[in-house]
TILO-88028 format. One record per atom (N, C-alpha, C, CB): x, y, z; residue in three letters. Coordinates in steps of 0.001 Angstrom, whole numbers, plus 524288, in hexadecimal, padded with zeros to 5 digits. Glycine has a CB too. Layout:
! TILO-88028
XYZALA...
END
This chain:
! TILO-88028
7CD95787C380D35THR7CF1578D3E80DC6THR7D22078E0B812D3THR7CA3A790CC80DACTHR7D573791FB812B8ASP7D8757935D8175FASP7D5777976381A92ASP7DDEC7957C815DDASP7D5C9796DB81F9FILE7D35979AA98231DILE7D79D79E5782504ILE7D080797EB827D4ILE7D6A97A35582436VAL7DA6F7A758825C0VAL7D8BD7A99582AFDVAL7DADF7ABC182184VAL7DC5D7AA0682EB6PRO7DAFE7AC4B833CCPRO7D8F77B1E483341PRO7DFBD7AC3483771PRO7D53E7B34583698MET7D2C57B86983661MET7D6C37BCD0836BFMET7CEC77B8F183ABEMET7DAAF7BC3E83A17GLY7DEAD7C04C83AA7GLY7E1A47C1378359DGLY7E2787BEDB83EF0GLY7E2B27BD00832C6GLN7E5877BD8382DD6GLN7E21E7C02B829B8GLN7E7567B81D82BDFGLN7DD1D7BEEE829A6VAL7D9817C18482607VAL7D97C7C75D8271CVAL7D3E37BF3B82687VAL7D9437C8CD82C0EHIS7D94D7CE5682D84HIS7DE567D0F382BB8HIS7D8A87CEF583375HIS7E2CC7CE6082C91ASP7E7D77D09082AF0ASP7E8097D15B8250CASP7EC537CCFD82CAAASP7E6387CD7D82217TRP7E64A7CDDF81C5ETRP7E2B57D23B81A7FTRP7E4A87C8A8819E1TRP7DE157D29B81CD2TYR7DA717D6B081B3CTYR7DCAA7DC1381C88TYR7D51A7D5EB81DEBTYR7DF257DC958210DSER7E18F7E19382287SER7E5D77E30B81EB2SER7E3CB7E14B8281ASER7E9067DF4181D29LEU7ED2D7E03A8195CLEU7EAE17E1CF8141ALEU7F0A47DB5D818BBLEU7E6C97DF1E8126FARG7E43A7E07180D82ARG7E22F7E61180DAEARG7DFB57DC9680C5CARG7DFDE7E79381209TRP7DDC57ECD581299TRP7E2257F0E78125DTRP7DABC7ED53817C1TRP7E6967EFC6814C9GLN7EB0B7F35C8149DGLN7ECFD7F40780F06GLN7EF7E7F16081822GLN7ED0E7EFC780C0AILE7EEB87F01080691ILE7EAE07F35880370ILE7EF327EA888042CILE7E5CD7F2A280451GLU7E1D37F5C4801A0GLU7E29A7FB96802BDGLU7DC4A7F40D80350GLU7E3747FCE8807A6ILE7E4408026180925ILE7E93680485806A9ILE7E486802EF80F21ILE7ED558015E8068DLEU7F2438030680431LEU7F188804487FE69LEU7F6727FEC7804DFLEU7EEE4800DD7FB83PHE7EE0B801DE7F5F6PHE7EA848069A7F515PHE7EBAE7FD117F359PHE7E69B8074D7F866LYS7E33580BE07F7E5LYS7E657810E07F8CDLYS7DE9780B8D7FBCALYS7E9D9810CB7FCA6THR7ED368154B7FDBATHR7F0BE8166D7F91BTHR7F0808145A802A5THR7F32F812537F701TRP7F69C8130A7F275TRP7F38F815637EDEETRP7F91A80DCC7F0CCTRP7EEE08135B7ED0DLYS7EBB88152E7E8A6LYS7EA6081AF27E93BLYS7E6B5811F17E82FLYS7E8E381C927EDE1SER7E759822067EE9DSER7EC0C825A97EF07SER7E3FE8228C7F377SER7F014824157F1DDPHE7F4978277E7F2B9PHE7F801828057EDDFPHE7F7D8825717F738PHE7F8E5823BB7EB23PHE7FC5C823C87E69DPHE7F971824497E16EPHE7FF9C81EE57E691PHE7F43E824907E1A6GLN7F10B825417DCF8GLN7F2528212F7D8C3GLN7F1CE82ABF7DAC6GLN7F32581C477DA53ILE7F4A9818457D68CILE7F024816967D307ILE7F6CF8138F7D964ILE7EB67818317D444HIS7E6F7816CF7D0F9HIS7E62381ABD7CC8CHIS7E20C8166B7D445HIS7E8F981F237CCA2HIS7E8B4822F37C868HIS7ED56822257C4CEHIS7E89A8289F7CA8EHIS7EC3B821687BFDCCYS7F07B8209C7BC25CYS7EECD822C67B6DACYS7F1FB81AB37BBBACYS7F1FF8262B7B4BALYS7F0E7828547AF92LYS7F2B18247A7AB69LYS7F39E82DB27AED6LYS7F0FC825597A6A2LYS7F2A5822107A248LYS7F847823807A0EFLYS7EEF4822BC79D6DLYS7FBD981FE47A204ILE80167820D37A10BILE803E281BED79EB8ILE80441822707A628ILE808A881C8C79CE5LYS80B7D8181D79AA9LYS80C778140479EE4LYS810BD819EC79830LYS80C9080F0F79D5DPRO80D7C80ADC7A134PRO8129280B8B7A447PRO80D928059D79E71PRO816A280D6F7A1B9GLU81BA780E277A462GLU81B38812387A8B6GLU81FE380FC77A078GLU81885816747A785ARG817D881A987AB66ARG8146B818B27AFE5ARG8157181F7F7A8DDARG81067815BD7AE95LEU80D08813867B2A4LEU8102F80FFD7B642LEU80879810737B02CLEU8139C80CD57B3F8GLU816DA809587B71FGLU81A5E80C787BACFGLU81A2E805CD7B393GLU81CCF8109C7B8D0CYS8201F813F57BC21CYS81CE6816837C072CYS822DA818347B8CFCYS81850818727BF04HIS814DD81AF77C2D4HIS81344817147C715HIS80FF681D397C019HIS811D8812617C573LEU8103780E637C92CLEU814AA80CFA7CCE0LEU80E4F809837C64ALEU8195C80C347CABBTYR81DD380B017CE19TYR81EEB80F7D7D1E2TYR822B4809DF7CAC7TYR81E80814447D000GLY81F4A818CC7D369GLY81B5A818E97D7D9GLY81EED81DD47D046GLY81675817EA7D691GLN8125C817D57DA8FGLN81354813777DE87GLN80CF5817267D800GLN814DB80EE77DC99LEU815DE80A867E026LEU81A7F80B9E7E3BCLEU816DE805897DD09LEU81E8680E267E1A9ILE8230380F9E7E4E9ILE821538138C7E912ILE82778811ED7E182ILE81E24817657E781ALA81C3581B477EB3FALA818ED818AC7EF82ALA818F781F7F7E86BALA8159C815097EDF6ILE81267812307F1BFILE815D980F227F580ILE80E9780E7B7EEF1ILE819C880C807F368LEU81D5B809707F6A7LEU8203380CE97FA95LEU821538068B7F33ALEU82237811557F8C4LEU82506814E67FC41LEU82170817158007ELEU82772819627F91FLEU81CD6818DC7FEF1CYS8192B81B0C802C5CYS8176F816EE806B7CYS8146281D597FFFFCYS8165581245804DASER814B080E1680864SER8190880CB580C33SER8130C8093A8054CSER81DD180C7C80A42SER8224880B3980D9ASER8231480F66811C5SER8274280AA280A51SER822C68144A81034ILE823718189E813E8ILE81F1281890817F9ILE8238681DEC810FFILE81A42817BB8163BMET815E2817A3819E5MET8165F8130F81DB3MET810AF8174D816EBMET8182880E8D81BD0PHE818E680A0E81F3FPHE81D1480B3B82351PHE81A648052D81C0FPHE8216780D9E821AEGLN8259480EF582558GLN823B8812F28295BGLN82A568111282266GLN820AD816CB8279AMET81E9481AAE82B3CMET81B008181382F3BMET81B9781EFB8283FMET817D48147982D68ARG81445811AD830EFARG8175D80E92834F6ARG810A080E0082DD1ARG81B7680BEC83337GLN81EB9808E5836CAGLN8213F80C7583AE1GLN822F4805E4833BCGLN82349810F083931LEU825BA8149983CD8LEU821CC816A9840D5LEU8282F81929839DDLEU81D1E817E383F06LEU81916819C68429DLEU8178C815948468ELEU8144681B9183F90LEU8171A810BF844CCLEU815CE80C7E84869LEU81A1E80BAE84C68LEU814D58076A84568LEU81F0980BF784AB4MET8236D80B6484E55MET8238280FDC85243MET828A280B2C84B56MET822738149985065LYS8226C81930853D4LYS81DF5818CC857C9LYS821EA81E4585094LYS81988816CA85608LYS815018164485974LYS816058124985DCCLYS81030814AB85648LYS8191980E3585CAELYS81A4580A2F86091LYS81DCF80C33864E3LYS81CC88058385DF6LYS820D881046863DFARG8247C8125C867D6ARG821B4814F886C32ARG8283E8162686572ARG
END
């Protein structure tokens, strides 16, 4: 077996936790766990729309975070 350094284990666990929080946020904010009985085609369009919205919101939030960090460093 390979031995993983403690720092790397911590980094991986932190990343995993961030992913868990991200999915929980998406689930609650975008209501992706609620779905009515609809045609597969409509579901596919709805899913793509939700994923695009998630991508846009995540991108905007990341950019805002970067700007705030840069402003804080000044």
